[in-house]
C-alpha positions in Angstrom: -193.0 61.4 28.3 -191.7 58.5 30.3 -189.0 59.0 32.9 -185.6 58.0 31.5 -185.1 55.2 34.0 -188.2 53.5 32.7 -187.1 53.9 29.1 -183.7 52.4 29.8 -185.3 49.6 31.8 -187.5 48.8 28.8 -184.6 48.9 26.4 -182.7 46.5 28.7 -185.7 44.2 28.9 -186.0 44.2 25.0 -182.2 43.6 24.6 -182.3 40.7 27.1 -185.3 39.1 25.3 -183.7 39.4 21.9 -180.5 37.8 23.3 -182.5 34.9 24.7 -184.4 34.5 21.4 -187.8 35.2 23.0 -190.6 37.6 22.2 -191.0 40.8 24.1 -194.5 41.2 25.5 -195.8 44.4 27.0 -198.1 42.4 29.3 -198.8 38.8 30.2 -201.6 37.0 28.3 -204.8 37.5 30.2 -206.9 34.5 31.2 -209.8 33.8 28.8 -212.9 33.1 30.7 -215.6 34.2 28.3 -217.6 31.3 26.8 -218.7 31.6 23.2 -222.1 30.4 22.1 -221.8 26.9 20.8 -222.4 26.4 17.1 -225.2 24.3 15.7 -222.8 21.5 14.9 -220.8 21.5 18.2 -220.5 22.3 21.8 -217.8 23.8 24.0 -214.7 21.8 24.8 -215.6 21.7 28.5 -218.8 19.8 27.7 -217.7 17.4 25.0 -217.3 13.7 25.6 -215.3 11.5 23.2 -217.5 8.5 24.0 -220.7 10.3 23.1 -219.5 12.8 20.5 -218.6 12.5 16.9 -215.0 13.2 15.8 -214.4 17.0 15.9 -213.9 18.6 12.5 -213.1 22.2 13.7 -211.9 24.0 16.8 -212.9 27.6 17.1 -210.8 29.6 19.6 -212.0 32.7 21.5 -210.0 35.0 19.1 -211.8 33.5 16.1 -209.0 31.2 14.9 -210.2 27.9 13.4 -208.2 24.7 13.3 -209.4 21.7 11.2 -209.3 18.3 12.9 -209.1 14.9 11.2 -208.0 12.7 14.2 -208.5 13.0 17.9 -204.8 13.6 18.5 -205.1 16.8 16.4 -207.3 18.2 19.1 -204.3 18.3 21.4 -201.8 19.5 18.8 -204.2 22.3 17.7 -204.6 23.5 21.2 -200.8 23.5 21.8 -200.3 25.3 18.4 -202.8 28.0 19.4 -201.4 28.5 22.9 -197.9 28.7 21.4 -199.0 31.0 18.6 -200.7 33.4 21.0 -197.7 33.6 23.3 -199.3 31.7 26.2 -197.1 28.6 25.9 -193.4 29.5 25.8 -190.2 27.6 26.2 -190.0 29.0 29.7 -193.2 27.2 30.7 -191.8 23.9 29.5 -191.8 21.0 30.0 -195.4 20.3 30.7 -196.1 17.1 32.6 -199.2 15.0 32.5 -201.4 15.6 35.5 -200.6 12.3 37.3 -197.0 11.9 36.4 -193.9 13.9 37.2 -191.8 11.9 34.7 -194.1 11.8 31.5 -194.0 15.0 29.5 -196.8 16.1 27.4 -195.0 19.1 25.7 -191.3 19.6 25.7 -188.6 21.3 23.6 -187.3 17.8 22.6 -189.3 14.6 22.0 -188.2 13.0 25.3 -189.6 12.4 28.7 -187.8 13.2 32.0 -186.5 9.6 32.1 -184.8 10.1 28.7 -187.3 7.8 27.0 -188.4 9.1 23.6 -192.0 10.2 22.9 -193.9 7.3 21.3 -195.9 9.5 18.9 -194.4 13.0 18.8 -195.8 15.8 16.7 -193.7 18.9 16.2 -195.4 22.3 16.6 -193.0 25.1 15.8 -190.0 24.4 18.1 -192.0 22.3 20.5 -192.9 18.6 20.6 -196.2 17.1 21.8 -196.7 13.5 22.8 -199.9 12.3 21.1 -199.8 8.6 22.0 -203.0 8.6 24.0 -206.6 7.4 23.6 -209.3 9.9 22.5 -210.5 10.0 26.2 -207.0 10.9 27.4 -206.5 13.4 24.6 -209.6 15.3 25.7 -208.6 15.2 29.3 -205.0 16.4 28.6 -206.3 19.1 26.3 -208.4 20.5 29.1 -205.5 20.2 31.5 -203.1 22.2 29.3 -205.7 24.9 28.8 -206.3 25.3 32.5 -202.6 25.4 33.1 -202.4 28.3 30.7 -205.4 30.1 32.2 -207.8 29.4 29.4 -211.3 28.1 30.2 -212.1 25.0 28.1 -215.6 26.3 27.7 -214.2 29.3 25.7 -213.4 26.9 22.8 -216.1 25.5 20.5 -215.7 22.1 19.0 -217.7 21.6 15.8 -218.6 18.1 14.8 -219.9 16.7 11.5 
């Protein structure tokens, strides 16, 4: 049986999380570093090049979830959706900036950058907004950037192509 102070602390923690409208997690998400074997039709995200590769048709995440892709910008939105759905990307970790800019947001709770300028091509994922107005080369670079920020190895994700 847990000591009463630990029980009351946990109850307080849950109450606080409910009041804030966030999920209660017993532990932080662990980094994903295991690399899956690449499929016949694809390779890992860490090795893919948009200039040399065909358009991705599926992303296969380490937990087995699959996301269909029809356009390069869906690569980024699928990754954000998976990170958000698994509890790795939360409102508390936002906004996420692009690697070279402190004023351009990549993911935010509203479709605006730090300067107040609106996202040019926002996509809503749950209660988050993702800026998708980038070239395929930048989408790939930014996808890897977000994964690394959330402690997920890009080589743990398989990109299947047609």
